[in-house]
DOTI-532702 format. One record per residue (C-alpha): residue in three letters; x, y, z. Coordinates in steps of 0.5 Angstrom, whole numbers, plus 2048, in hexadecimal, padded with zeros to 3 digits. Example, Ala and Ser with C-alpha at 12.3 -4.5 7.8 and 13.67 -1.06 7.14 Angstrom:
<atoms>
ALA8197F7810 SER81B7FE80E 
</atoms>
This chain:
<atoms>
UNK80A7C47F8 UNK8047BF7F6 UNK7FE7C27F2 UNK7F87BE7F0 UNK7F57C47EC UNK7F17C37E6 UNK7EE7C77E1 UNK7E87C57DC UNK7E97C57D4 UNK7E47CB7D4 UNK7E97CF7D9 UNK7EF7CD7D5 UNK7EB7CF7CE UNK7E97D67D1 UNK7F07D77D3 UNK7F37D57CC UNK7ED7D97C8 UNK7ED7DF7CC UNK7F47E17CE UNK7F87DE7C7 UNK7F47E27C2 UNK7F37E87C7 UNK7FA7E97C8 UNK7FD7E87C1 UNK7F87ED7BF UNK7FA7F27C4 UNK7FD7F77BE UNK7FA7F97B8 UNK7FD7F57B3 UNK7FD7ED7B2 UNK8017E97B7 UNK8077E67B4 UNK80C7E07B5 UNK8137E17B4 UNK8177DB7B2 UNK81E7DB7B5 UNK8257D77B4 UNK8287D67BB UNK8277D47C2 UNK8207D57C6 UNK8207DB7CA UNK81F7D97D2 UNK8187DD7D1 UNK8147E17CD UNK8177E77D1 UNK81E7E67CF UNK8217E97C9 UNK8207E57C2 UNK8277E17C1 UNK8297DE7BA UNK8277E17B3 UNK8207E37B1 UNK81F7DF7AB UNK8187E17A9 UNK8117E47AC UNK80B7E17AA UNK8047E57AC UNK7FE7E27B0 UNK7F77E27AE UNK7F37E87B1 UNK7F07E27B6 UNK7F77DE7B7 UNK7F47D87BA UNK7ED7D47B9 UNK7E97D27BF UNK7EB7CD7C4 UNK7EA7C67C2 UNK7EA7C07C8 UNK7EF7BB7C7 UNK7ED7B77CE UNK7F07B97D2 UNK7F37C07CF UNK7F17C57CB UNK7F47C87C5 UNK7F47CD7C1 UNK7F67CD7B9 UNK7FA7D37B6 UNK7F57D67B0 UNK7F97D67A9 UNK7FF7DA7AA UNK8017DF7A4 UNK8087DD7A1 UNK80E7E17A1 UNK8107E179A UNK8177E479A UNK81B7E17A1 UNK81F7E67A3 UNK8267E27A5 UNK8287DB7A4 UNK8297D57A9 UNK8257D07AD UNK81F7D17B0 UNK81F7CF7B7 UNK81A7D37BB UNK8147D87BA UNK8117DE7BE UNK80A7E17BE UNK8097E87BE UNK8047ED7BF UNK8057F37BA UNK8037FA7B8 UNK8037F97B0 UNK8047F17AF UNK80C7F17AE UNK8137F07B2 UNK8147F87B2 UNK80D7F97B6 UNK80D7F37BB UNK80B7F57C2 UNK80C7EF7C6 UNK80E7E77C6 UNK8087E37C9 UNK80A7DC7C6 UNK8107D87C5 UNK8137D27C3 UNK8167CD7BF UNK8157CD7B7 UNK8177C87B1 UNK8147C37AC UNK80F7BE7AE UNK8147B97AF UNK8177BD7B4 UNK8117BD7B9 UNK8127C47BB UNK80D7C97BE UNK80C7CD7B7 UNK80C7C97B0 UNK8107CC7AA UNK80F7CA7A3 UNK8187CA7A3 UNK81C7CB7A9 UNK8227CD7A5 UNK8207D47A3 UNK8247D779D UNK8247DF79C UNK81E7E1798 UNK81A7DB798 UNK8137DA79A UNK8127D77A1 UNK80B7D47A3 UNK8087D27AA UNK8057CC7A9 UNK8037CA7B0 UNK8027CD7B7 UNK7FE7CB7BD UNK7FE7CC7C4 UNK7FC7C77C9 UNK7F97C97D0 UNK7F97C47D5 UNK7F37C17D9 UNK7F77C07E0 
</atoms>
């Protein structure tokens, strides 16, 4: 079925600004980003696959206000707290962002966003300082943004 429905920047920005931060903050703790090795699950409702490598804690306000890319809206993650001690070694391939009750993997509630993870040269959804994670090393999220298409 063909569609000629279009949305404005204002609507795209409102969808990002209002929904993403609200859902990531639905628990009592800051949202987390889990970094995994292995294959990306089919969707956020599917069980995580691979090995959990690291857990980074998001800012109390996960994303800043949307900016206009003409024609898309973009939100960019506020600074993310590094995981100072990776729980396993492996190659980071994907991430999941969860709401939590305490800002820890053990307190995660719902997966709201998932995507590819790697280094800047990999052109992934979430950029890390290093994709080859070693047990006990620090892991940093260096960039993450989400675009809403104005159609």
